[in-house]
N, C-alpha and C positions, 0 to 999 in steps of 0.2 A: 504493500500500500504506500501511498504518498501523501504527504501533508502539504496542503496548499499555503504558500506564503506569497500573497500578491504584492505587486509593486504599485498597484493603483486600485481604485475601488472596484471590487469584483463581487460576484454573487448576485443576489436579487436586486432588481431595480428599486429605487426609492419610491415609496407610495406617492410622494408629491409629484414626481415626474410621470408616474404611471397614469395619474388622473388626466393629464394633458397630452398623453401620447396618442398620436393618430396612427392606427394600424393600416398599412397599405397591403392588401392581399394580392399576391401574384396569380396570374392565370395558371390553372392546373396544367401539368405537362402529362403527356401520354407515357405510360409505363407498363410494360408487359410483365406480368407476374412470372417469376422464375419457376421452372419445373421443380425446383427444390423447395418451393414454398410449402409449409406444413398444411395439413388438413385441419378441419374444424376441431378435431380431437387429437391432442398431441401429448405424448408421454415424455416426461422430464426425468432427470436423474433421481429425483426424490418422489416422484409420483405424477399422476396425470393432471393436465390442465384441460378441462372439458368445457367447450364453448356453450353447450346446452344447459350447463348449470348456472349460467349468468342470469341475473335478474333483468327485467326490462330496462331499456336504455334510460339512464338518469336524465332528469329534466335539465334542459339547458338554461333554465332560469337560475341566475346566480344570486347570491345574497346581496343585500344593499351595499353600496360602497362604504357606508359607515361601518358595517360589520367587517367587510373585507379589510379595511384599513386597520381594524383592531385585531383580527384573528386569522384571516385567510393566509394561505401559503404564499410567500414571496417567490419561492422556488420549489418545484417538485422534480426530483430526479426519478426517471422511470427506466427500469431495465427492460430492454427489448429483446435481448438474447444474452445468455450467460456464457456461451461459448466464445473462445478467443483463439485466434491463430497463433498467438505468442504464449510463452510460458515464463514470464518474468519471475525471477526467484523471490521477489519481495511481495508479489501480488496475491491476495486472497479472494479476489472477486471474479474469478473465471473458472470454467471447466472446459473439457474437450469433448463432451458428449451431448450437451443440451441442444435441442432443436430450437429454432426461432419461436418466440411466442406468437401464436396466430394473430394476424393483423386485426381480425374482427374483435378479438379479446382486448388488444391494445387500444383500439378505438373506443371500446366500452369504458375502459379505464380513463382515457382522456376525457370523455364526456363527464365522468364522475368527478375528475379533478376540476373541470370547468364549473360543475355545479357547486363545488366547495369554494369557488371564488379564487382559484389559483391564478396568480399573475404570470409567472414564467415557467417554462417546461424545458428540461434538459434530458435528452435521450442518451442512455448509457448502457454499458454491458459489464463483462465481456467486451466484444467489439461490435458496435452497432452496424458497421458497414457490411457485416456478414449476414444481416437480415435482408432477405430478397425483396421485401416490401418497404424498405426504408423511405424511398421518395413518397409513397402513399401515406406513410405515418407522418412525415413532415407536413405534407399538404393538409392532413387532418388537423394538425396542430394550428396551422395558419387559418383554416376555415373556422376553427373554434375561437379564434381571436385571442389567443394568449398574447400577452404583450411582447414576449420574447421566446423564440424557439431556437434552442441550441442543441449541440451534441458533443460528446466526448469521443475521440478516436485515437488509435495509435498511428494512423496514417498510412499503413502498409498497403492498403487497397486503393489508395487515391490515384486516379488516372484522370486525364483531361475530360474524358467522357463522363465519368462519375461526378466530377466537380461541376460540370455544366448541368447535369441532372439535378444535383443538389441546389444549384442556383435557381433552376426553373421550379423546383418544388417549394422554394421559399425559405430555405434555411437562412437564419440570421446570424448565427455564430457557431464557430467550431473551436474546440479546445484540444490541443495536443500537448503531450509531454515527451521530452527527449532526455534519456538517462545519461548521455555522455557523447563521446566522439567515436570510440572504438568498441565493438562488440566484445563481450566476455561471457563467462559461464552463467552470469546472472541475467543478462539482458541482451537482446538484439535490437532494442528500440533506441538506436544511436544515430548520430548525425551522418556517419558514413553510409548508412542504409536509407536515409530519408532525405538527403539533400535534393535529389531530383524531384521528389514529391512536393517538397516545400516550394521549389521553384515553380512547379505547376500550379500550386495554390496561388502564388503571387500573380501568375499570368492569367488565371481563369476565374478565381473565386470572386464572387460579388458579395460574399458575406464576410463578417469580421472574423479574423483568425488570431487566436491568442495561443502562444507557445511557451511552455514552461521548461526550464532547465531543472534537472533533478540532481540533488546531491545525496549520495549514499549508495548508489549502484555501480558507479565507475569512479576512477580517480577524481577527487574533488576539483582539481584544476581544469578538468574538461568542461565543467559546467560554465565556466567563464567563456570558453570558446563557443559554446552553444548560444549563450546570450548574445555575444557579439555577432554571430551569424544571423540570428533571428532579427536583431535590430537593423542589420544591413538590408534585410529583405523588407523592412517596414512593418513587421508584425508587432503586436503587443508582446512584451516579454515579462516573464515572472520567474520565480525560483520556487522549487518544491523540495521537500525533505522526505526521505524514505522513513516510514514508520512500520511497526509490526502489525500483526492481525488484531491486536488489542488497541491499536491507535497510539502506541507509545513510541517516542523517538529514541533512536539509538545512533548517536553521532560521535565520531572520533574528534579529537582536537583539530585535525586537519579539515574535517568536514565543517566544523564550526567556524574556522577561520575563513574558509571559502564562502560560506553563507554570509558572513559579515561583510566580506569584500564585495560580493555581488549586490547585496541589498544597498550598500552605500553608493553603488554606481547607478542603480536603476532610478528613474524619476519617480517622485512621490506624487501621484495624481489623485489620491483619495485621502480623506481625512483619517488621521490615526486616532480612532476612538479608543483603542486599547493597545497596551504594550505586551499583549499575550505572547507574541511571537518570540521576542527576546527573552521572556521569562522561560518559556518552554524549552528553547534550545540550550538553556543553562541548567535544565533539570529542576526548575522551580515551578510550583503550581500557578495557574492563571485562571482562577474561578470566574464564571460569568453566569448570567441568567439564560440558560439554554431554552429556546422556544421550539425545539424540534418536536415534530408531531403536530405542529400548528404552522409556524412560519416557514418551516422546511420539512418536506416529506421525502422519504426514500421508499419508492415502491419497487419491490423486488419482482422477479420473474413469475412468482406465484400469485402476485396481486396483493401482497400484504404490505401495509404501511409500517415502516420502521422508523425509529428516531434517526438512524443513519446507517451506513453500510457496515459499521463496526459494532452495532448493537443488535444485530438480527436475532441473537439468541437471548436477549434480555426482554424485549417487548415488541409486540406486533399486533396488528388488527387488520382484517380484510378491508381493502379499500372500498369495495362495494357496500360494506356495512358502515363505513365511516360517515359521521354526521357533523353538523355544525356544533353540536354539543361536544363532540370529541375534540374539535379544534380548540374550543374554549378550555376544556379540561387539560389538554396537553400544553396549552399556553402557560398555564399556571403550575403544571406539574414539575417538581424539582427533580433534576437528573443528577444522580450521585457521581457520574463520570465527568461532570463539567470541568473540574479544576485541571485535568490533564488532557482535555480534548484537543486534538490536533486538526480537526476537520473544519476548514474555513467556511464550507457551505453552512454548517450549523451556526458557527460564530457570526458570520456576516448577516445571516438571516435574522439573528437575534439582536443585533446592534440597535436597530431602530427603536426597540422597546426596552432598552436597558433602564430607562427611568421608571418603568411600570413595575408593580410589585410582583414578587414570586416567593411564596413561603419557603424558607430555608429549612425544609424538613424532608426526610427521606420518604418520598411517596412512590418511588420507583422500585 
């Protein structure tokens, strides 16, 4: 796993800007379903996902803007496929056997997220570009009028044709991470393997591209070279830190030095609401009022809402059973893991409400 350390304001859009944002829908593009596309009933590594068991489509009537600004998700990350073409040694969010989640099921989940008042959606995996219906999923997000539709990818399947297809589907943002310059036994997701694909992105992408250099999987000095290359291409640059499956950082003194060096070089384009990053890299706690389960939702391949990708064994509830009451309850629910949390999605989604109360009791 990797810990997000942004160099500018990332994560969910601010509610004040969301209210005034005009969404421009792109025309749908034609897309022929791959012969590998799953059927309505699909078996997964841990059990079946059956389309027939879904409830009727959720109403597209969203809560009032007053409620949304108080409790609705700023960002929902939705797993579209757990399978990945890579086997990064630090990653705990992939397998090699899962089939793509059927597109009809994903569209049902998207309608439910919209009914909960969700502002932004991020498609994740595994590797989302392995889903044969990815363009259709993106178009569905745009048609549902989420304020921002983004995806996370390792970039290995990017070709000019696919990039053009993502343009036409209406993708607004793509996030990639690069672990270093040269491949090793831990990772193949390195600059030497991705330079051509990054150049194709620069030439063809009409969506925002944000690329992160990772510290912890390769020699730390390689992260600086990644950042320099990314900035030369004109993409947004960030720095990430490898963490374990429990979300804990494990940095050497060389890693820490490289992190400090890169952070000092990168432009600071977003307000520093918290010094949690520098606290965590030094092994110190950085508590905050976590609003996951409300402001941030992680929806896994089985359709369960989790606080985040690292707490799937602690708490979950089926998305189709999720209610506005659940959003309120989880907004105030104290999470005991908050002090050592390394997930920027959870932290950035919670910053807007830092002034609001949250009982400091163990309710999780």
